[in-house]
N, C-alpha and C positions, 0 to 999 in steps of 0.2 A: 933664592932664599926668601925674599920679600913676597914672591908670588905664592910660596907654600904657606906663608903666614897670613894670607888674606882671609878675611871673614867670608862665610858662605854668602852666596848671592841672595838678594832679597826674595827672589822667586823661590829658591830652595827652602828658605825659612817659611814662606807661606804654605808651601806644600806639606812640610812637616807638621805645621800647626793644623792644617786641614786634615791630615791623616790622623792626628791625635783626636781631633774633634769627631771624626767619623767613628773611630774605635769607641770613644766615650758614648756616642749615641747608640752604637750597637750594644754596648754593655748595659746601657740604661734600658734599651728595649728588651734585652734578655732578662734583666731583673724584673721588669714589669710583667713580661710574659710568664716568668717563673712564679711571680706573685699571683697572677691570674690563675695559673694552673693549680697552685696550692689552694686558692679560694674555691676553684671549681671542684677540686678533689674533696675538699672539706664539705662543700655543698652536696656533692654526690654521696659522700659518706653519710652525711646527715639524712639525706633522702632515703638512702638504702636502709639505714637504721630505722627510720620512721616507717618505711614499708615493711621491714621485718617485724617491727613491734606491732604494726597494724595487723599483719597476718597472724602473729602469735595471739594477739587479743581476740581476733576473729575466731581463730581455732579454739581458744579457751572458751569463748562465748558459745560457739557451736557445741563444744563438748558438754558444757554446763547445761545448755538447752536440751541436748539429747539425753543426758543423764536424768534431767528433771522429767522429760517426757516418758522415759522408761519407768521411772519411779511412779509417775501418775498412772501409767498403764498397769503396773504390777499391783498398785493399790486398788485400781478398778477391778482387776481380775480377782484379787483376794476378797474384796467386798462382794462381788458377784457370787463367788463360791460360797462365802459365808451366808449370803442371802438364800442361795439355792439349798444349802444344807439345812438352814433354819426352816425353810418351807417344807422340805422332805420330812424333817423331824416332826413338824406340826401335823403333817398328813398321816403319819404312822399311828395306827391304833395300838393300844397296850399289848394286844395279842401279837401283832406284827413286830413290835419292838422286842418282845420276848423271843420270838423266832430268830430275829436278826442277831440278838445278843448271844443266843445259844450257838448259832452258826459261827460267829466270829470267835467264840471261845473254844471251838473244837480243838482238842489237842492233836498235835502232829502224829501221823501214823508211826508205829514202831518199825524199825528196820529188822527184817528177818535175819538171823545170824548167818545163814548159809547163802545169802543172796549174792555174794561176790565170788562164789566158787565157780570155776569153769566146768560145770556139770549140768546135767538136765535138772537136777534139784535146784541148783543156783539160778538157772534161767527161770524156772517155775516160780521160785520165791521172788525174783525180781519183777515178774509180771504181776503177781499178787500185790506187791508193794506199789507198783506203778499205777494200778487201778485205784488203790486207796488214795494215792496222791492226786489222782484226777479228781476225785470227789472232794478232797480236802482243798484243792485250789479254788473250786467254785464256791465252797462254803466260806472260806476265809480270805481269799484274794492272795494268799501266799503261794507263789508259783516257783519259788527258789529251788526246792529239792526236785520238783517235777522237771524243771528246766535242766538240772544237773544230770538227770537220767535220759534226757532227750538227745538223740543224735542230731547233728546240724541239718541233716537232710530230711528230718521227720516233719512233714507238712501237717499231719494231725496234731503233733505236739505244739507246733507254733500257733496253730489255730486255737488250740485249747488255752494257751497262755494269753493270746490276744482277747479271747472271749471273756475269760475270768477277769482280766484287768479292766476290760470295758465295763462289765457289770459293777465291779467294786468302785471304779472311778465315778460312777453315778450314784454311789451310796447303796448299791444293791448287794445281794447275797443269794445263796442257794440253800434250801433246807437239806438236811442230811437224808439221803435216801438209802434204802436197803439194797444191798448187792451181795449175791452169793455165787461163788464160782462152783459150779456143780461138776465140771469136767475140764481137764487140761491135758493136752497131748503135745509132747515135745518131739520135733522132727530134727534128725541130724542134718547138718548143713550139706547141701549138695555141692559137688565139685564145681569150682569156678564161681561160687556164690559167697558173698560176705556174711549173709544173715541166716540165722536159724529161724524156722517157722515154729510158732507156738500157737496152737489152736485152743481157744478158751470158750467155754459155754457158761453164760452168766444169766442168773435170774435177777431182774431189777424190780425194785418197788417204784411207787409213784415218785416222780421228780417235779420239783417246783423251784423256779428261780425268779427273783424279784429285782426290779429296777427302782432305785430311789425311794419313792413314796410307797412302794409296796402294792400299788394298784395294778390290776391286770397282769398277774404273774404268768410266766411261760411255764406250762405244765406238760407232762407226758404220762400216760397211763402205765401201770405195771406191765412188764413183759417177761416172759419165761423162755428159756432156751435160746437167748440171743448169742449168736456165734461171732466171735472176734478172731481175726487172724493177725497175730502180732509178729513183726519181724524184729529180731534182736541179734546183736552181735557182741562178742566179748572183746573188750579193749581196755588196756591199762588196769587190769585187775578188777573189772566190773562189767556189768551188762548194760548196754545202751539200747534204747528203743528207736528203731529206724522207721517204723510205719505201723499203723493200726487201721485195719479195714473191717467194716461190718459186712458179714456175709448175708446176703439177702436170701430168704427162703423161697 
């Protein structure tokens, strides 16, 4: 009985105290480590935020700089264009100004009523209208209706649009020239072909086109009996021009 009631040996008591001391030390070290981890996480978070903010500021600054550069370039182009226009205007004589104004004021050609018929008459009317639009494009710079009649594969059509746009982008124009269709022959479409051939004989008056200041115009003398071979196909209730070739005599 007395043996069971004896106090623990002094050595056991020291071990327990030592054990508690070690646990306390480990707990303290864990708390310190956790604290350091929190500090590090906070520091890294601040660094990451600072880096993100710096990138955002740099991006905003670059965007602002780019926008400012574009704006300066656009102003420079506008100023250069205005200066070039003023120079061209100053170089034009009253006679040339009158010619230019007359060309730009040319009314659009009237559409023939039968041009959308799938007949020889419809094809012929479409070719008449197309040639009028050709002249109108060079006079006014308006190529919209001409392009609407042009097949995607028509190289002549695209070349005409490019040339007319180029002349007018430089402040130029073309004088109205005389043109008279003296003969037209419609050929039925051959088997296996998409296009009908329309042979046109045209008399042309003198042509003159001007760039900008009106100096050194490009001219061609009157010509009679010029033969054009036009390829046209009927699609979606209208005639489209696929090619135009000048027949050499």
